[in-house]
C-alpha positions in Angstrom: -65.6 -48.6 46.2 -65.7 -46.5 42.3 -64.6 -49.8 40.4 -68.4 -51.5 41.6 -69.9 -49.2 39.5 -68.9 -49.8 35.8 -70.8 -48.5 32.3 -72.0 -50.1 30.6 -71.4 -49.0 27.3 -68.1 -50.1 28.2 -65.5 -52.2 26.4 -61.7 -53.1 27.8 -60.5 -50.4 26.6 -62.0 -48.7 29.4 -60.4 -50.6 32.5 -56.7 -50.2 31.4 -54.1 -51.6 29.3 -51.6 -53.0 32.0 -48.3 -53.8 31.0 -45.9 -56.3 33.7 -42.6 -56.5 32.8 -41.5 -59.8 34.8 -40.2 -63.6 34.9 -36.3 -64.9 34.6 -35.4 -68.5 33.3 -35.0 -69.0 37.5 -38.7 -67.5 38.9 -41.6 -67.3 36.0 -44.1 -68.0 38.1 -43.7 -64.6 39.9 -45.5 -63.1 36.2 -48.1 -65.5 36.1 -48.6 -64.9 39.2 -49.1 -61.3 39.1 -51.0 -61.3 35.6 -53.8 -63.5 36.8 -54.1 -61.2 40.2 -54.4 -58.1 37.5 -57.2 -59.6 35.6 -59.0 -61.0 38.3 -59.0 -57.6 39.6 -60.6 -56.0 36.9 -58.2 -55.0 34.8 -58.9 -54.7 30.4 -55.7 -56.1 28.1 -52.5 -57.3 30.1 -49.7 -57.8 28.7 -46.4 -59.8 29.9 -42.8 -58.2 28.6 -41.0 -62.0 29.4 -38.0 -63.5 28.1 -38.1 -64.5 24.9 -37.4 -68.3 26.0 -39.7 -68.3 28.6 -43.1 -67.7 26.2 -44.0 -71.0 25.1 -43.0 -72.3 28.9 -45.3 -69.3 29.7 -48.3 -69.4 27.4 -49.5 -73.1 28.5 -49.2 -71.7 32.6 -51.1 -68.0 32.8 -54.6 -67.0 32.0 -55.8 -66.8 27.7 -56.8 -64.3 28.9 -53.0 -62.5 29.1 -51.3 -61.4 26.3 -47.2 -62.1 25.7 -44.2 -59.6 24.6 -40.9 -62.0 24.4 -38.0 -59.8 24.3 -34.4 -59.7 24.2 -32.2 -62.5 26.6 -28.9 -62.3 29.0 -27.3 -66.0 29.3 -29.0 -66.3 32.2 -32.5 -66.2 31.1 -33.4 -62.2 32.4 -34.5 -59.2 30.9 -31.5 -57.9 28.2 -30.9 -53.9 27.9 -30.6 -54.9 24.5 -35.1 -55.5 24.7 -35.3 -51.1 25.3 -36.2 -50.3 22.6 -39.2 -52.6 21.3 -40.5 -51.9 25.4 -40.1 -48.5 24.7 -42.1 -49.0 21.1 -44.2 -50.6 23.4 -45.1 -48.4 26.0 -47.1 -46.1 23.8 -49.9 -48.6 23.6 -50.3 -48.6 27.4 -51.1 -47.5 30.1 -49.4 -49.0 33.2 -46.2 -50.9 33.8 -45.7 -52.6 36.8 -41.6 -53.6 36.3 -40.2 -56.3 38.9 -41.5 -59.2 39.6 -39.2 -62.2 39.2 -36.6 -60.2 37.2 -34.0 -61.6 38.7 -30.9 -59.8 40.1 -28.7 -59.3 36.6 -26.6 -55.7 35.7 -28.5 -55.9 32.3 -32.1 -55.7 33.4 -31.1 -53.8 36.7 -29.4 -51.2 33.8 -33.3 -51.6 31.7 -35.1 -51.2 35.0 -33.1 -47.8 35.4 -33.4 -46.6 31.8 -37.3 -46.9 31.3 -36.9 -45.3 35.0 -35.1 -42.4 34.4 -37.8 -41.8 31.3 -41.0 -43.5 31.8 -44.6 -41.1 32.4 -46.8 -43.7 32.4 -48.8 -44.9 35.5 -46.0 -47.0 36.9 -45.3 -49.9 40.4 -42.2 -51.4 41.4 -41.7 -54.4 42.7 -39.1 -56.4 43.8 -35.8 -56.6 41.3 -37.1 -53.3 40.2 -36.2 -51.9 43.3 -33.2 -53.8 43.8 -32.5 -52.1 40.5 -33.2 -49.0 42.3 -29.7 -49.5 45.2 -28.3 -46.3 44.7 -30.1 -45.2 42.5 -33.2 -43.4 44.8 -31.9 -40.1 42.3 -34.2 -41.8 39.8 -37.3 -41.1 40.8 -36.8 -37.5 41.9 -35.8 -36.6 39.0 -38.6 -38.0 37.0 -41.0 -37.4 39.4 -42.9 -34.8 37.3 -42.7 -36.4 34.3 -45.6 -38.9 35.3 -49.6 -38.4 35.0 -49.3 -39.8 39.2 -46.6 -40.7 41.1 -44.4 -43.7 41.6 -45.2 -46.3 44.3 -42.9 -49.0 44.8 -44.0 -51.9 47.4 -40.5 -52.9 49.4 -41.0 -55.5 51.8 -38.6 -54.9 55.3 -35.6 -56.2 53.5 -36.1 -54.8 50.7 -36.5 -51.1 52.5 -33.5 -51.5 54.6 -31.5 -52.0 51.1 -33.2 -49.3 49.3 -32.1 -46.7 52.2 -29.0 -48.2 53.7 -30.1 -49.8 56.9 -30.8 -52.4 59.4 -34.3 -54.5 58.7 -34.5 -53.9 62.3 -34.8 -49.9 61.7 -37.1 -49.9 58.7 -39.3 -52.0 61.3 -39.1 -50.8 64.6 -40.1 -46.8 62.9 -42.6 -48.3 59.9 -45.0 -45.2 59.5 -42.1 -42.4 59.8 -39.8 -44.0 57.6 -42.3 -45.0 55.0 -43.8 -42.0 55.0 -40.6 -40.4 54.8 -39.5 -41.8 52.2 -43.0 -40.6 50.1 -42.3 -37.5 50.6 -39.0 -37.1 49.4 -38.7 -39.7 46.7 -42.1 -37.9 45.3 -43.7 -41.4 45.3 -46.0 -43.8 47.7 -44.8 -46.7 49.7 -46.2 -49.7 50.2 -44.4 -50.9 53.7 -46.0 -55.2 53.4 -46.1 -56.3 56.5 -48.3 -56.9 59.5 -50.5 -53.9 59.1 -48.6 -52.4 55.5 -48.0 -48.9 55.9 -48.6 -47.2 52.4 -47.6 -43.0 52.7 -47.8 -40.7 49.9 -46.3 -37.5 49.2 -48.3 -35.4 50.7 -48.4 -37.0 54.5 -50.9 -39.4 53.7 -51.0 -42.0 56.0 -53.2 -45.9 55.5 -52.2 -48.3 57.6 -54.2 -52.4 56.8 -56.1 -54.3 59.0 -56.2 -57.0 57.0 -54.4 -59.9 55.9 -52.5 -62.8 57.8 -49.0 -64.5 58.4 -50.4 -67.5 56.6 -49.8 -64.5 53.8 -46.1 -64.8 54.5 -45.9 -66.7 51.3 -43.7 -67.6 48.0 -45.6 -65.1 45.4 -47.3 -63.5 47.5 -46.1 -59.7 46.9 -46.7 -60.7 43.7 -49.8 -60.7 43.9 -50.4 -58.0 45.1 -48.9 -55.8 42.7 -50.9 -57.3 39.5 -54.5 -55.9 42.5 -52.0 -52.3 42.4 -51.8 -52.2 39.0 -55.8 -52.8 37.8 -57.0 -50.9 40.7 -54.3 -47.6 38.7 -55.7 -48.6 35.6 -59.5 -48.3 36.3 -58.9 -45.1 36.9 -58.6 -44.7 40.5 -56.0 -42.0 41.7 -52.5 -43.4 42.5 -53.4 -43.0 46.3 -56.8 -45.3 46.6 -55.9 -47.6 43.9 -53.2 -48.5 47.1 -55.4 -48.6 49.6 -57.9 -50.2 48.2 -55.5 -53.1 46.3 -53.5 -53.3 50.1 -56.9 -54.1 52.0 -58.5 -56.3 48.9 -55.0 -58.0 49.6 -55.4 -59.2 52.7 -58.6 -59.6 53.3 -58.9 -62.4 49.8 -56.2 -63.9 51.9 -58.1 -63.6 55.3 -61.1 -65.8 52.8 -58.2 -67.9 51.8 -56.7 -68.3 55.1 -61.0 -70.2 56.3 -60.5 -72.7 53.4 -56.9 -73.7 53.4 -56.0 -73.0 57.0 -52.6 -70.4 57.0 -51.1 -73.8 57.4 -51.6 -74.1 54.3 -52.2 -71.6 51.9 -50.1 -70.2 48.7 -50.2 -67.3 46.5 -52.7 -69.0 44.2 -55.0 -69.1 46.7 -55.6 -65.6 47.4 -56.0 -65.1 43.5 -58.6 -67.3 43.7 -60.7 -64.8 46.8 -60.7 -62.4 45.3 -64.9 -62.0 43.4 -65.5 -63.5 46.7 -63.1 -60.3 48.4 -65.0 -57.9 45.8 -68.2 -59.3 46.3 -67.9 -59.2 49.8 -66.6 -55.2 49.6 -69.9 -54.5 48.2 
């Protein structure tokens, strides 16, 4: 894999600065899982943009290597629209933006995400509540497609895709490849439709159906891990489609290794992260 061949003269700045806008009072763990997965997948630098009241708690549980950017918050402990200017200024310093893990469902938070997505030019991964913010506002993806260095990457599970399109989950599951391909083409983005044999589709009609992974990965935080891996691979210079395809494969492979050790029943998302280095080694 291309990422395994590093120039001896390289430095941390060569492997991408990832900014993860994530977390809320209710879902602080999502931010940490995403950040740790990114670091284990080769990201040079990772900064967590989190509600300011979480900063002390996050510092105690995050990897020591991960930085934080405390931001204004709502009364519910979610990120506030009041932090927009500070975030915009910080975006000038980073390579990849990840929006969504554990943000919570709050109108001010949703407005913050929408305003960022309408202007952001950095490579972007949109997950979880970042996707929920887009419900009814998908036009933003088309309007801003030409501004981005690479197409935005959306990582919905079937329920999130159903909400985005206003259809049933059964309809999504019945035509997974077709729905992912059409969405990617129309909105000029890359779609990761998660689930059994996760589908990756781009706007040019390319499709990848993944064959790694197992039902034990259907556990809280597993999607946050995948999002972190995708962001890390983007920051290291892979194209959007390649970064996403390899991330999905690695995520599933690490999950398979974790299941062998912990069992499918007993594994948790952090077990997947722990197996990322071994999975990378076996892929080389």
